[in-house]
C-alpha positions in Angstrom: -21.2 -1.2 -10.9 -20.9 0.8 -14.0 -19.0 3.3 -15.2 -22.4 5.1 -16.4 -23.3 5.0 -12.8 -20.3 6.5 -11.3 -19.6 9.0 -13.7 -21.4 11.8 -12.1 -19.5 11.2 -8.8 -16.2 11.4 -10.9 -17.2 14.7 -12.5 -17.6 16.4 -9.1 -13.7 15.2 -7.8 -11.1 17.8 -8.0 -8.6 17.6 -10.9 -6.1 16.8 -8.1 -8.6 13.4 -7.0 -9.1 12.8 -10.6 -5.4 11.7 -11.0 -4.9 10.1 -7.6 -8.1 8.1 -9.1 -5.6 7.4 -12.2 -3.1 6.6 -10.6 -4.9 4.0 -8.7 -6.1 2.4 -11.3 -3.2 2.4 -14.1 -1.6 0.6 -10.3 -4.2 -1.8 -10.2 -4.6 -2.4 -14.2 -1.1 -2.9 -14.1 -0.3 -4.8 -11.2 2.6 -2.3 -11.0 3.6 -0.8 -8.1 5.9 2.1 -7.3 8.2 1.7 -4.8 7.2 -1.6 -3.7 8.6 -5.6 -5.2 8.1 -8.8 -4.2 10.9 -11.2 -4.9 11.1 -14.3 -4.3 13.6 -15.5 -1.3 13.2 -12.4 0.3 10.4 -11.6 3.2 9.2 -14.8 2.2 8.3 -13.5 -1.3 5.6 -11.1 0.3 5.8 -7.5 -1.0 8.4 -4.9 0.6 9.4 -1.8 0.4 12.2 -1.4 -2.4 15.5 -0.9 -1.2 14.6 -2.6 2.3 13.0 -6.2 3.5 10.4 -4.1 4.9 7.0 -6.0 4.2 4.2 -3.8 3.7 2.3 -6.1 6.0 4.6 -4.9 8.8 4.3 -1.3 8.5 0.2 -1.7 8.5 -0.2 -3.9 10.8 1.7 -0.9 13.0 -0.6 2.0 11.4 -3.6 -0.6 12.9 -2.2 -0.5 16.2 -2.2 3.1 15.9 1.4 4.0 15.1 1.9 7.6 13.2 3.8 7.9 10.7 6.4 10.0 12.2 6.7 7.5 14.5 7.2 4.5 11.9 9.3 6.7 9.9 11.3 7.1 13.2 11.5 3.4 13.8 13.1 2.4 10.6 15.3 5.0 9.3 15.7 3.9 6.0 12.2 4.5 4.8 10.8 8.1 3.4 7.0 9.3 3.7 6.8 8.5 -0.2 7.7 4.8 0.9 4.7 5.3 3.5 2.4 6.3 0.4 3.1 3.8 -1.0 2.4 1.0 1.3 -0.4 2.4 2.1 -1.8 2.3 -1.3 -0.5 -1.0 -1.6 -2.4 -1.9 1.8 -5.4 -0.9 0.7 -5.5 -2.0 -2.6 -4.6 -6.1 -1.4 -6.6 -6.2 1.7 -6.9 -10.3 2.0 -3.5 -10.4 1.2 -2.3 -8.1 4.0 -4.5 -9.6 6.6 -3.2 -13.0 5.6 0.2 -11.6 6.2 -0.7 -10.6 9.8 -2.5 -13.0 10.7 0.0 -15.6 10.0 2.4 -13.8 11.3 1.0 -13.1 14.7 -0.1 -17.2 14.5 4.4 -17.5 15.1 
């Protein structure tokens, strides 16, 4: 795929969609994720929500099990809606990492 091949699709996006695309590209290129951090010695070094020890894979697993965002926020009172937005963006950009962590923790 080339830039020229996706340019027509990009031109059809709204300004808000273009801004979202730009943010996603900037995070991917910079490998910096707002609200997400990996700290050695915390939750096995897994990507976690800042201010917490809640791994992204845990939240993604609940989402896959059908939990609504409201249910997740209710069960994790330290989380904010913005934390879930950040977690979903990270999980979408790192599917192999998240899948591996989910499998590892399901196996015990």
